[in-house]
N, C-alpha and C positions, 0 to 999 in steps of 0.2 A: 645393514638396513637401518634406517632411522626409525626409532620407536616413537610413536606419538600416542595421543590419548583418544579413545573412542568417545564420541559425544552421545550420551544417553540422558534422557530427562530424569530428574529426581522424582521419587515416588510422590512427594508432596509438591504439587504444581504451584502452590501458593507460597512456597518457601523461598525466601530471598537469600538463604545461606548458600555459599558456594564452596566447593572443596576441590583442591587441585593436588594431585599426587606429587610428592617430593621424590626426586630421583635418589637412588642409592649411591653411596660413595664408590668410586673406582680409583685405581692408581693413576697418578699423573702420567701423561704420555701414553695412555693405554688405547689410543684411538687408531690403531693400525689396521682395524678391520675395514675392508673395502668391499662393496657389493660385487657379486660375481659379474654383473652386467655393466659395471662402471668402466669408463674409458681410462686408459693409462694416463697418469698425470705427469708427463715428462716433457711437455713442450708448451709453447704459447697457445697453440690452437686447442689443445686438450683442456687447458685450464681456463681459457677465456672464450673458447668457441671461435668459429671461423669469423663471425661478425666482429667479435672482440679483437681478434688479431688484426683484422683489417682496420679497425678504428685506431689502434695504436700505431699501425704502419702509416696511417694518414697523417699522424702527428710527426712522423719521421720525415715527411716531405716538407719542402720549402713553401709549398702552396698554402697561403693563409686561408683561402676559401675552403680548401679541402679539410683543414682542421676545424673550421667553424661548422661545416656540414657534418663532420664526424662527431663533434660534441652534441649536436642536435639529434643525430641519428642514434647515438648511444642512449640519450635520455628517452627517446621514443621506444627504443628496444627494451629498456628497463620497464617502462610502463606496460608495454605489450606482454612481456613475459610475466609480469605481476598479474595482469588480467587473466592470462592463460592458466596460471597457477590457481587463482581463485576459482576459475571454472572447473578445474580438476578437483577442487575441494568442495564443490557444490554437493549438498546432502542428497542422499538417495531417498527413496520413498520411506525407507525404514529408519531414517535418521532425521532428527529435527534440524531446523535452520541453525547455522553456527555463527552467523555474522553479528547478531545483536546480543547474544548471551554467551560469550566465549567460555565461561567456566561454570555455569549454573547447572552442574550435573556431576554424577559420579564419574570416576575415571578408571580406565583399564587400558593396557597397552595393546596395540595392534600394529601390523606391518603396513607399509605403503603399497599401493598398487604400482605396477610398472609405469603407468602413465603419470602418477603423482611424483614418482621418483625422477622421471624424465623432466617434468616441469620444474622441480626443485633444482635439478642440476642446471637447467637453462637459466634459472633466476640467479643462481650463484655466479654463473659466468657473466651475466649482464650487469649484476650489481658490482662485481669486482672490476669490470671494464669501466663502468660509470665513475667509480671512485678513482681509478687509475688515470683516466683522461682528465678528471678534475685536478688531480695533482699535477699532471704534466702542464695543463693549461695555466696553473698558478705560477709557473716559472717564467722568467723573461722570454720574450719572443725569440731572441737569438739562440736560446739554449734548448728549446723544446724538441727540436729534431734529434739532438744528441741524447737527451734524456729518454725519448721514446725508444731509441735503439738500445740504450743501456738496459732498460726494463725488459725489452724483448729478449735480451740475452740472459736475463735472470727471471724467468717467469714465475717460479715458486716464490721467490722473494717478493716479486711485484704483486702477486695475488694476496699474499699474507699481509703485506703492508697496506694494500688498498682496502682490505676488509677491516683494518683496525684503526685507521686514521679517523680523526673527528674534525671535519672541515669547519664546523661552527665554533669549535673551541680551541683550535690551534692554527698556527700559521703554516700552511702547506709548503710554502717556499722554503721555510727553515727545515722542515722535515726532509724535503728533497735534498737539501745540501748535505745532510748527514747520510741519507740513503746513497747518494752519488759517491760520497767519500768511501763508504764501505764497499760499494760495488767496484770502485777503482782500485782500492788497496787490498781487499780481501775477497776477490771475486768468487773463487770456488767455494770458500767457506760460507759466504752469504747464501749461496744457492743450496748448500747441504744443510744449513741451519737457518732456514728462513724465519722461523718464529723468534729466535734469539736476535737476529739482525733487525727484524721489524720492531721489536721492543726497544732495542737500542736507538733506532732511528727516531721514534716518537718521544722517547724520554730525554735524549741528549741533543735535542734540537736547539737547546739553549744551555749555557753553563749551569751545572748542577751545584747548588749550595744548600746547606741545611744549617740554620742557626740553632745552636745548643747552648742556651743561656748566653754567657759572655763569649763563647767560642764559636767559630765558624768552620764548618766542615765543607770541603769542596770535592767534587768528583774528579776523576782523572781523565775525563774526555771519552768520546764514543769509541775510538779505535782501541785504546788501552783497556777500556771496560770490556769490549767484545773479546779482545785477546785473552783477558784473564779467564773468562768462562770457557773459551775454546781450549786453552792450554790445559785446563783441569777438568775437562768435560767428563772423563771417565770416573773421576772421584767426587763429582758433585753429588750432594745428598739425594736429589731426585733426578739428576741429569738435566740436560737442557734441550734435548731433542724431542720434538713432537709435543711439547707442552704448550698449552694455550698461551698465545702471546699476551693476552690480557692479564694472565697471572705472572708471566715473566716480567711485566712492567715493575712488579714489586721485588724483583731480584736485581735487575740491571740499574735501578735508581740508587745505586750504592754510592754514598758520599764519602769517599776515602781516597787517599793517594794510592798510587800503584804499590808503593812500599808498604803501606798499611794493609792493603788487600793481600799482598804476598805473605806478610807476617801472620795475618789472621788465618790464612789457609794452611800455612806451615804448622801453626800451633793447634788448630782445631778441626782440620779436615776429617770428615767422618764422624764428628761428634754426634752421639745419638739423640741428644735433646738440647737444642740451643736455648731453651727457656732457663736452664740452670745458669747460663752465662750472665744473666741479669744479676743474680745474687753473688756471682764471683767478684763483682766490683764492690769493694768495701765502702760503706756509706761514710761520708765525711761529716760527722756530727759536729765537729768544731765549726764548720761553716753554717750548718743548720741552726745550732743552738746559740752560737756566739757571734755569728756573722764574720768570722775570719775568712780571708781569701782562701779559695780552694787550692790545695797543694798541687793538684794536677795542672791547674792553670799557671801557677807560679813556675813549676818545673818544665812546662812545655806540653801542650795538649796533643795527645796521640793515643792510638789504641793501646800501645805498649805501656804508656804512662798511666792511662786510666786503670789498666790492670794492676799497675804497681802502686799508685798513690790513692786510688779510689776516687769518689766523686759523689754527686747527689743523684737523684732519680733520673734527671735528664742525661747525665753521663752514663749511668747504668743502661738506660734504654738505648742510647746511641751505640754503646759498645756492643751490646747483645744483638742489636739489629744489624749493625755493620758486619760483625763476624758471621752472623747467620747468612747474610747475602753472599759474603765472600766464599762460603763453603757450599752454596747452592740451595739455600732454604729461603723462599719468598717470605719477607717479614716487613713489619711496619713499625715506625716510631710513632707511638700514640700518646696524645696529650688530652687532659681534661681538667676541669675545676669542679670541686664538690661543695663549694660554698665556704671552704676554709682555705685551701691551698690549691695551686696548680700542681699537677703531677704528670709524670711520664712513665710509660711502661712499654713492653714489647708484645706484639702479636706476631704469630708465625704459623706456617703450615706444619702440622704434626701428623704422626701416623701411629695407629694402634692396629697391630696385625696388618690387614690389607686396607683398612679404612683410613681415609684422610680426614683431617679435621682442622679447624682453626682454633689454635690455643693461644692463651694470653698468660703472661707472668708479670707480676708487679702491680696488678689491679687490687690494691689493698682496701680494707675497711669500707669507708664511705664511697669509694670509687666503684664498688661492685655494680651499682645500678646507674652510674652516671654515663652519659653518652661520651664516648671517646672520639677524637678527631685525628685524621691522618691527612697527609698531603697526596693529592692525586699525582702520580708520577708523570702522567701524560700532559695534563693541563696546568698543574700547579695549584689548582683550586683545593679548598679545604673540603674534605669528605667525612661523613660519619664512618667510623670504623666498622659499623655493622655490615658494610658492603662486603667485607672480607670473607665471612663464613659462606655467603652466597657465591662469591667468586671461586672459592675452593671447590664447591660442588660443580660450578660451571666448568672449571678446569678438568674435572673428572669425567665430563661428558664425552661421548665419541666425537671425533673430529667432524664427521659428516653432519652431526646434529648442530654443532657450533657454527659450521659454515652456513647451514641452512638458516639458522636463526639470524646470523649477521646479514645475510642477503635479504631476508624478509624485512628486517628493521631498516635497512638502507633504502629499500623500495618504499617503505612506509614513510620514512623521513623525507624522501624526495617528494612524495605526494603532499606531505604536510607543508613543505616549502612552497608548493604551488597553490595550496589552499589560502594561506595567509602568510605574511612576512613573519619570519621567526622572531619571537620575543614581543610581538605586538598584541594588544588586547582589544583592537578595534573590531567592531561588528562587521560581518560580511555585507557587501553591497547587495542590493536587491537583485540586480541583473545576474550576478555571479552566484547567488545563493543556491539555486537548484543543482548546478554543476558541482559546486563545492561540497554540498551535502552528500552527493553521490561519491565524491572522492574521499570524503571523511569516512563513509561507510566502508569503502574499499581499504582505506588505511587501517581502520580498526580490525577489519577481517584479516589483513596481513599480519598484524600483531597477534591476533588470536592464533593463527597458524604458527607464528614464531614461538609463542608460549607453549604450544603443544609440542613443538620440536625440541625446545630447550627451556624448561621452566625457569632455570636459574640465571638466564641472561638478563642481568639488571638493566642493560642498555635498552632492551626491548620495552621494559616497563617504563623507562624514562621517556621514551617516545610518547607514551600515553600522557605522561606529565606535561610534556611540551605541548601536546595537542590540547589538553585542558587549559593550559595557560594562554594559548593562542585565542581562546574565545570561540573556537570553531566546533567544539563538542556540544551536544545537546545535554540538558539536565539529566535525561534518562541514561544517556551514554556514560556520563560522569558517575551516576549512581551505580550502574552495573560494574564499571571498571574499579571503582573504589572498593566495592564489595569483593571483587576478585583479588585485589592487591592485599586487602586486609586478611582474607582467608589464606592466602599464600604466605604472607610475611609477618603477621602480627605476633605470632608466637616465637618464631625463630629469628626474625629480622625486624623487630618493632620499630627501630629508628628509621630503617629504609622504608617501611610501610608508611609511617607518618610523613616523611619527606616527599614521598611520591604522591600521596593523596592530598597533601596540603595545597598544591596549586589548583587542584580541582575544586576544593572547598572554597578557596579564595575567589574563584571565578564564578561562583553561584551568585547571581544578581538578586534573587529573592532573599531578603534578609532573614525572615523567619526560618527558611529552609537552610540557609547557611548556618544559623545558630543551632538548628537541629542536627546538622551534620557535625558541627564541633562538639555538641553534647554527646553524640554517638562515639566520636573519637575519644573523648575524655573518659567515657565509660569503659572503653577497651584498654586505655593506657593509664588508668588512674593509679595503678600500682608502680608505674615508672615515673618517679617524681620529676625527672628532667624533661620528659615528654609532656607530662601533664601540665607542668609549668609553662611550656611553650604554647600549648593549646589554650590555657587560660589567658595568656597574654593576647592571643589572637581574638578570643572572645571579648576581652576588655576593650581592645582597639575597635572592634565592631560596635560595641555599645557606645563608646565615645563618639564615633562617627555619626551615630543616630541621635546624639544629644541626650544620652542616658547615662550620666555620670554615676548614678546609684548602681546600675547594673555593672558598670566597669569596676566600681568599688568592691562589689561582692566578689568579683573574680580576683582582685588583688588580695582581699581578705583571705580567700581560700588558699592562695599561694603562701601567704605569710603564716597561716595556721597549720598547713599540712606539708609544705615543700620548702620551708625556709632555709634548709641546709643542702638542698639538692642541686644548687647551681647559682651562678651570678644573676640569673633572671629574678631572684628574690629581691635584689637591690633595685632592679628596674621596677618591680611591682611596688616597692616601698616608695621610691621617688614619685611614681605616678599617683599612688594613693595620697601622698602628701600634697601633691599639686591640687587634687580635688578638694581636700580639706582647706587648703589655703584659699582656693577660689571661693569657698563658702565662709571664709574668715573664721574657721574653727581651729584656733591655735591650741585649745585644750585637747580637742580630739586628736590633733596632730601629735601632741606629746604622748597621749595614751597609746596611739598606734605604734610609735617608736619604742616606747617602754616595753610593750608586749613583744615586739620583734627582738629587741635586745636581750630580753630574758630567755627567749626561746632558742636563740642561735647558739651554736657550739662555740665555746671559748677556746681560742688557739693557745694551748698550753705547751711549754717547753720547745718553742721554736724561736728562731731569731726574729728580731723586729722587722727586717725586710720582708720576711715571709708572712709574719702575723698580720701585718698591715694590709695584706691582700684579702684577708678573710671577710666574710659577710658580717661577722660580729664587730670587727673594728670599724668597718664602713658605717654600720648602723649606729655604733656608739658616737661617731663624729656627728651624724645627723641628729641624734637624740640631744647631744649637747647644744647644737644650734637651735633646736626646737625649744629647749629650756630657756635659752637666752631671749628668745622672742617674747616669752612671758615674764622676763625679768628674774628668772630663777637661777641666778648666777652660781649659787652654792651647789645646786643639783648638777649644773653643767660641769663645775669644777670637780665634783665627786666622780662623775662618769669619766672625765678625762684622766683623773688620777688613777682610776681603776685600769684604764687602758694602758697607762704608762707602767703600772705594776705588772700587768700580764705580759707586756711585750718588751720589758727591759732585758 
C-alpha cells in the first residue's frame, strides 16, 4: 500500500510555515511489496490496461488514421484518469481542501482507500501509455508498426522506459534506437531487468564521453555496458534488479572501455567503501607545484595507470567514480570552484547498517560549503550535486510510490503543455484564461498528490518550477509552493531549493514583491556563501533594470565583503561594481574597490602558475593593476604585478 500524508490544519491558522515529513531510508530494490488486490504485472494488458494495450496495437497497424486517433484518445484518457483521481482525493467534511495549500499542515501517514488505489493504478497505466505512444510516434512512419510490436513483446521494459523518458529534454527517436537494439539483441534480459535496460537506453542514446582535464574518457556503448552489469549482477554492491532507474542512471553512465571495466571489477568487486579509492591515487605534486606534465598522461591514461602513476584531483575523482560504477555503486564525478581553484571529488551511495546515504570524499577545506556540479546522465545538462541525496532517498521508496509519483507528474506536465507553450513567459490570452486557470489548479493538485505519495521525487518539484516559469501560476500559488519547497529542502537540499524557487521569484512582476522574495531567500541561505552570492547577483540585476545603480552597488559590496572566496561570482560582482564606478567617472573609488578585494581574497600559495592564475586573487590583481594605470600610478601597478609573479612562479 502506498503511504501518503494526512492533511490536517496547523494549530496556528495564520502561520505560513509548512512542514513536510521526510521519508526514512530503506535499502535499494526493497520495493517488492505488492498490494493484495493488485493485478499481476505479467503482460501488456495488466501494465497498460485494456485501453493502453489497444492504443499500442493501433500503432502496430498500417492505418495512419488509426494511429492519429490512438494518440488523441490516449491524451484524453490521461486527462480523464487524472480528473477521476482528483475526485477520489476530494476532501471529506473532516478534512480541509487540499488543492490550494498542499503542505501547510502537520503530517502523518495513512493508507489509501480502495477507490484511491484503483484510481492511482489507472493513472499509472494511462501515463505509461501516453509516454509510450509519444515515443513510438517520434519514430519514422515506416518503423512505427514494428516498434509497437516490439514493445508489446516487452511490456515491463516498455512501461519502465515510458515512465523515465524526458520528452522535453531528450531526443525520443535516439532513445528508441537504443531500446530497439537492446530488445533485438538481449530480449529476455531486457524484460527481466527492465530498470537496467531503461537506464541504459536513455543514457547511451548518444556516445558517452567525459573530459578529464587533458584526457578524454569514452563509454563502451549500450550493449557492452548492459552486458557488464548483467554478467556481474550477483556481485554488484547493491545489485541491479528492482532499483529505481533514475538512480541507475548514475551507474550505467560509466565512461570507460570494456577492458577498464573488467579490470576495475576484478580488482575491487565487493569493496566495502569506494570513497577510499579516491585517496588510493597518489597526488602528482610535481604537476601541481611545478607544472610538469602528468606522468599518467605521458605513460598512457587508463584506470590501471592512474592507480600506478597517480594524478591530480580530476584523475582521483574519475578513478574512484569509474571503479565505483563498475562494481555496482551509483556515483558522480563532481566539480566546483571555491574562488581559488577548480576541484573534483567523488559522490556515491553509501550504507551504514541498513540505512542508505549519499557520501562524498575529496571535498576538502574551502569546498565544504561550495556548490558542486555533476553531469545529468540522461540529458547531458549540468546539475547541482545536491540532487543526489534526494535521489538516494527517492530510490529507497517503495516501487508503487515511485510509479504513482511518476504518473502524477506526467499528467501534470501534460496539463502544463496545454496551458501554455513550454519555456514561454507570455501572458495567457483573455479567452483562454478561465479554462487555463482551472487546468493550472488541477495541475497543482496533481503535484500535491505526487508529493504526498513520494516526497523526494525531485522531478515533481521541477514541474512546479516549469509552471512558475511559464507565467501561468498566480502570485499566491508561487508563494505557497515556494514555502513548501523551502520547508522540504532548505536544510537538507539547499541548492535544490534555491534552484527550484528561483524561476518563481524571477517571474514575479511586482518589483517590490520580487525584491522581498529575494530578501527572504537571502535570509535563509546567508550562511551558504555560494547561494547567497547568486541571490545577491539576482538582486543587483533587478536594481540595475530599475535604474538604481546604488542598490546594485550595495549588493556587489556585500558579495565582496562577505563572500569573496566562495566562488567565481565574486569576480562577476567586481566587474559589475567597477562598471558602475566607471559610469560615474570615479576612478579613485574604483581603485579603492579593487584594493579592498585584493587584500581580502585568499592568496594561492604553493601551486603551479597554471592553477594559481585561475584564482579570484590573481584575477583581481590584474584588474587592480589596470585600475592603477588609469590614474597614472604605474609604480603601484608594477608592484601588484610583481607580487603576482612572486606568488605564482
